[in-house]
C-alpha positions as CSV (number, residue, x, y, z in Angstrom):
1,X,-3.3,2.4,2.0
2,X,-0.8,5.1,1.0
3,X,-1.2,8.7,2.0
4,X,-0.9,11.7,-0.3
5,X,2.9,11.5,-0.1
6,X,2.8,7.8,-1.2
7,X,3.8,6.5,2.3
8,X,2.2,3.5,4.0
9,X,3.2,1.2,6.7
10,X,1.3,-2.1,6.8
11,X,3.0,-5.0,8.5
12,X,4.0,-8.1,6.5
13,X,1.4,-9.9,8.6
14,X,-1.3,-7.5,7.6
15,X,-0.4,-7.7,3.9
16,X,-0.3,-11.5,4.2
17,X,-3.7,-11.7,5.8
18,X,-5.3,-9.3,3.4
19,X,-3.8,-11.0,0.3
20,X,-4.1,-14.6,1.6
21,X,-0.4,-15.1,0.7
22,X,2.2,-16.5,3.1
23,X,4.4,-14.1,5.0
24,X,7.5,-15.4,3.1
25,X,5.8,-14.7,-0.2
26,X,4.9,-11.2,0.9
27,X,8.5,-10.5,2.0
28,X,9.9,-11.8,-1.3
29,X,7.4,-9.7,-3.3
30,X,8.3,-6.6,-1.3
31,X,12.0,-7.2,-1.9
32,X,11.3,-7.7,-5.6
33,X,9.4,-4.4,-5.7
34,X,12.2,-2.6,-3.9
35,X,14.8,-4.1,-6.3
36,X,12.7,-3.1,-9.4
37,X,12.5,0.5,-8.1
38,X,8.7,0.5,-7.6
39,X,8.9,1.2,-3.9
40,X,11.4,2.3,-1.2
41,X,11.5,0.6,2.1
42,X,12.6,2.3,5.3
43,X,12.7,0.8,8.8
44,X,10.5,2.3,11.6
45,X,11.3,2.3,15.3
46,X,9.1,2.6,18.4
47,X,9.9,5.1,21.1
48,X,11.3,2.3,23.3
49,X,13.8,1.4,20.5
50,X,12.0,-1.7,19.3
51,X,11.5,-2.3,15.6
52,X,8.1,-1.5,14.1
53,X,6.7,-2.2,10.7
54,X,8.6,-0.7,7.7
55,X,7.4,2.3,5.9
56,X,7.0,1.9,2.2
57,X,7.1,4.8,-0.2
58,X,5.5,4.4,-3.6
């Protein structure tokens, strides 16, 4: 899902659905990947100021 720059922004719900893992397991796995230095996680915001899915950088 990543683009040529290594950026992607699937929601936790999308990852959960695609992998058939619970959303809490996906969140924990993403945190583990960030802590291990495999990915970076940055928040994204909608034009109206509402939070959107995070962007992940590989």
